[in-house]
C-alpha positions as CSV (number, residue, x, y, z in Angstrom):
1,M,0.0,0.0,0.0
2,P,1.5,3.3,-1.0
3,G,2.4,5.8,1.7
4,P,1.7,9.6,1.6
5,G,2.3,11.4,-1.7
6,G,5.4,13.3,-2.7
7,Y,7.3,14.7,-5.6
8,V,9.8,13.2,-8.0
9,G,11.6,14.7,-11.0
10,S,14.8,15.2,-12.9
11,P,17.7,16.4,-10.7
12,N,19.1,18.3,-13.7
13,I,18.3,19.0,-17.3
14,F,18.9,15.7,-19.1
15,V,19.1,14.5,-22.7
16,S,16.4,12.0,-23.8
17,T,17.0,8.7,-25.4
18,A,14.5,7.5,-28.1
19,N,11.1,6.5,-26.6
20,Q,12.2,7.3,-23.1
21,E,9.6,6.7,-20.4
22,L,9.7,9.3,-17.7
23,V,7.1,7.7,-15.4
24,T,9.1,4.9,-13.7
25,K,8.4,2.4,-11.0
26,H,8.4,3.7,-7.4
27,P,11.5,2.2,-5.6
28,T,9.3,0.4,-3.0
29,W,6.1,-0.3,-4.9
30,S,5.4,-3.0,-7.5
31,Y,3.9,-0.5,-10.0
32,P,4.7,2.9,-11.6
33,Y,3.8,6.3,-10.2
34,A,0.5,7.8,-11.1
35,F,1.1,11.6,-11.1
36,R,-1.8,13.8,-10.0
37,E,0.2,16.8,-11.2
38,F,2.9,16.8,-13.8
39,S,5.0,19.3,-15.6
40,F,7.5,18.7,-18.5
41,L,9.8,21.3,-20.2
42,N,11.4,20.6,-23.5
43,Y,14.3,22.8,-24.8
44,A,13.8,21.6,-28.5
45,D,10.9,20.6,-30.7
46,C,9.8,17.1,-29.9
47,H,6.9,14.6,-29.8
48,V,5.5,12.9,-26.7
49,K,3.1,10.1,-26.0
50,I,0.9,10.4,-22.8
51,N,-0.8,7.5,-21.1
52,G,-0.3,5.1,-24.1
53,S,-1.6,7.5,-26.8
54,S,-1.0,6.0,-30.2
55,D,-0.4,9.2,-32.0
56,P,2.6,11.4,-30.9
57,I,1.8,14.9,-29.7
58,F,4.0,17.7,-31.0
59,L,5.5,20.2,-28.6
60,K,7.3,23.3,-29.9
61,A,10.6,24.1,-28.2
62,E,10.0,25.4,-24.6
63,Q,6.2,24.8,-25.0
64,G,6.3,22.1,-22.4
65,F,3.3,20.3,-20.9
66,S,1.6,20.8,-17.6
67,M,-1.4,19.3,-15.9
68,S,-2.9,19.8,-12.5
69,L,-5.4,18.2,-10.2
70,G,-8.7,17.1,-11.5
71,L,-7.5,15.5,-14.8
72,I,-6.6,11.9,-15.6
73,P,-3.4,11.0,-13.8
74,V,-0.2,10.7,-15.8
75,K,0.8,7.0,-15.7
76,S,3.1,7.1,-18.8
77,F,4.9,10.0,-20.5
78,I,7.3,9.1,-23.3
79,V,9.7,11.4,-25.1
80,V,9.7,10.0,-28.6
81,E,13.0,11.5,-30.0
82,S,16.5,11.1,-28.7
83,G,18.7,14.1,-28.0
84,I,16.1,16.3,-26.5
85,E,17.2,18.4,-23.5
86,C,14.4,18.4,-21.0
87,Q,13.3,18.2,-17.4
88,F,10.2,17.1,-15.4
89,I,8.5,17.1,-12.0
90,G,5.6,15.1,-10.8
91,A,3.4,14.9,-7.7
92,Y,1.9,11.6,-6.7
């Protein structure tokens, strides 16, 4: 059973690998995080897939993506291209 919520994110700006999943498994749970709030910032044009979407979504450089309480939790967030400088933070 999960404990109280918290925050996870990138400790620094990082460079993506192709089809990189940002929502990873919690270190003590048997399943991935489900972010109630999520923010992603991309420093170059890129495509992302959210929660298993089949069609990639285009994000212009520095457009980013953000969602807050009340929406569907983010259980998967994939950066399609490699070489994209980016960062993220999620609340679970």
